[in-house]
Structures are given as C-alpha cells and as structure tokens.
C-alpha positions in Angstrom: 166.6 -175.7 -2.2 164.3 -178.7 -1.9 160.5 -179.0 -1.5 159.0 -181.0 1.3 155.4 -181.7 2.2 153.7 -181.1 5.6 155.1 -184.4 6.8 158.7 -183.4 6.0 159.0 -185.8 3.0 160.8 -184.5 0.0 158.6 -184.1 -3.0 159.2 -183.1 -6.7 158.7 -179.5 -7.6 157.5 -178.8 -11.2 156.6 -175.1 -10.6 158.4 -172.3 -12.4 159.3 -169.6 -9.9 159.8 -165.9 -10.8 163.3 -164.6 -10.6 164.0 -162.0 -7.9 162.4 -158.7 -8.9 160.3 -160.2 -11.7 156.6 -160.6 -11.8 156.6 -164.2 -13.2 153.8 -165.5 -15.4 150.5 -167.2 -15.3 150.9 -170.2 -17.6 150.8 -173.9 -16.7 153.0 -174.5 -13.6 153.9 -170.8 -13.7 153.9 -168.6 -10.7 153.1 -165.0 -10.9 153.3 -162.2 -8.4 150.2 -160.8 -6.7 151.0 -157.5 -8.4 150.8 -159.1 -11.8 147.5 -160.8 -10.8 146.0 -157.5 -9.9 147.2 -156.0 -13.2 145.6 -158.7 -15.2 142.5 -158.9 -13.1 141.9 -162.5 -14.1 143.7 -165.7 -15.0 142.8 -167.7 -18.1 141.5 -171.2 -17.4 144.1 -172.5 -19.9 146.8 -171.4 -17.6 146.0 -174.1 -15.0 147.7 -175.2 -12.9 148.9 -171.8 -11.8 150.2 -170.2 -8.7 150.7 -166.8 -7.1 153.5 -165.5 -4.9 152.2 -163.1 -2.3 154.2 -160.2 -0.9 154.6 -160.4 2.9 152.2 -157.5 3.4 149.5 -158.9 1.1 146.4 -159.9 3.1 144.6 -163.2 2.3 141.4 -161.2 1.9 143.0 -159.4 -1.2 143.8 -162.7 -3.0 140.4 -164.3 -2.0 138.6 -163.3 -5.2 141.2 -165.1 -7.3 141.4 -168.4 -5.3 139.1 -170.3 -7.6 141.7 -169.9 -10.4 144.7 -170.7 -8.3 146.2 -174.1 -7.5 149.1 -172.8 -5.4 149.6 -169.8 -3.1 153.2 -169.1 -1.9 153.5 -167.2 1.3 156.9 -165.8 2.1 158.6 -165.5 5.5 161.0 -162.6 5.1 162.4 -162.8 8.6 162.4 -165.5 11.3 160.4 -163.4 13.6 157.7 -162.5 11.0 154.5 -164.5 11.8 152.2 -162.9 9.2 152.6 -166.0 7.0 150.9 -168.2 9.6 148.0 -165.9 9.8 147.6 -165.7 6.0 147.7 -169.5 5.6 145.1 -170.0 8.3 142.9 -167.4 6.8 143.1 -168.9 3.3 142.1 -172.3 4.7 139.5 -171.4 7.3 137.9 -168.1 6.2 138.2 -168.5 2.4 138.1 -172.3 2.0 141.1 -172.6 -0.3 141.8 -176.3 -1.0 145.0 -175.9 -3.1 148.6 -176.0 -2.1 149.8 -173.4 0.4 153.6 -173.2 0.3 155.9 -171.5 2.7 159.2 -170.0 1.5 161.9 -168.0 3.2 163.2 -167.9 6.7 161.6 -170.9 8.4 163.0 -173.6 10.6 162.4 -177.4 10.7 161.1 -177.0 14.3 158.2 -175.0 12.8 156.9 -177.9 10.6 154.1 -179.0 12.8 152.9 -175.4 13.3 153.1 -174.7 9.6 150.9 -177.8 8.9 148.4 -176.8 11.6 148.1 -173.4 10.0 147.3 -174.9 6.6 150.6 -175.1 4.8 151.0 -178.2 2.6 154.5 -177.7 1.3 157.7 -175.9 2.2 160.6 -174.7 0.1 163.5 -175.5 2.4 166.0 -172.8 3.1 169.6 -173.7 1.9 170.8 -173.8 5.5 168.2 -176.4 6.4 168.2 -179.2 3.8 165.3 -181.6 3.3 166.8 -184.2 5.6 166.3 -181.9 8.6 162.6 -181.7 7.9 161.7 -185.4 8.3 159.5 -186.0 11.3 159.5 -189.3 13.3 155.7 -189.4 13.0 153.0 -187.5 11.1 152.1 -185.2 14.0 155.5 -185.0 15.6 154.2 -187.0 18.6 156.6 -189.6 19.9 159.5 -187.3 19.3 162.0 -187.2 22.2 162.9 -183.6 21.3 161.3 -180.9 23.3 159.0 -178.6 21.3 158.9 -174.9 21.3 156.4 -173.3 23.7 154.2 -172.0 20.9 153.7 -175.5 19.4 152.8 -176.9 22.8 150.2 -174.2 23.4 148.7 -174.7 19.9 148.4 -178.5 20.5 146.6 -177.8 23.8 144.2 -175.4 22.2 145.2 -172.4 24.3 
C-alpha cells in the first residue's frame, strides 16, 4: 500500500504502523492506538513526531485533549458505506483546530479524493485494490476533469 497526499501524489511514509490487534507505541514516528493513549494519559515530548490510530467509533472530541502532542491522526474507514471518518476529520480541523496530518486508511475509493481533502484529510493510505496511480488528479481541485463526479461531491462543491 502506498501513501498519497490530498492531491493524489505519492509521498514517502516514514511512520511505523501497529500490527493488527496491537496497540503500537508512542516513540518518534510511532503510531499508537487511542486505547494506549488513554492508558498512558499523556505522550512525552521526546516521542515527537508521534501519531494515533483512532478506532472507527472514537469521536474527535475524545482525542481533542491530546492533539497538541500529536503530529498525525489516522482515521479508519472500515466499510465503504461508513462515513464517520469524514465527520471526524472535519471536526478535528474545524472544531478543534488540529493542524497536523489527518490520514485516511481502509475502504476508500479514488473518486472520494476531493471530498477527503475538503473534510481535512491530508494523506491517504491507498488500499491494495486501488494503487497510487489511480489517485492522481488532473488538477488540484479535480476541476477540468472530464469524468462525472458523484452526487455528494457535486453538492459539497455547491455548498448545499
């Protein structure tokens, strides 16, 4: 799996992800689970840069007290039809003022790139079935594309 930015360009990934079922760690470029973050109660300043992997059901409000110690928040999309990640990212940016990297991971599609960026995501771990080449956009905002866009994206652009 590759990492792309909000423009669909492949970028290097130096982060250490936890294995499935593990809590990870908070050390430089380490990613820990939100459960581990709650257990520890704080992250050492020496652990920076550090990131957290949220569970799908974890509200942005719960992670807000820790945001000043985090450089990366990973928001999973466990199913294609699960839109909680969009809400979490928007809340982290707009309500809580998080300026770090918000990364999407899981069941997402290249057609969702513009909407992911609008909600505040700055990077995407591409699913194996959609390699990095499928995420490249013809322009920064997707305008000028001859491909029709999904209804939700068109409505968001209009501000409805």
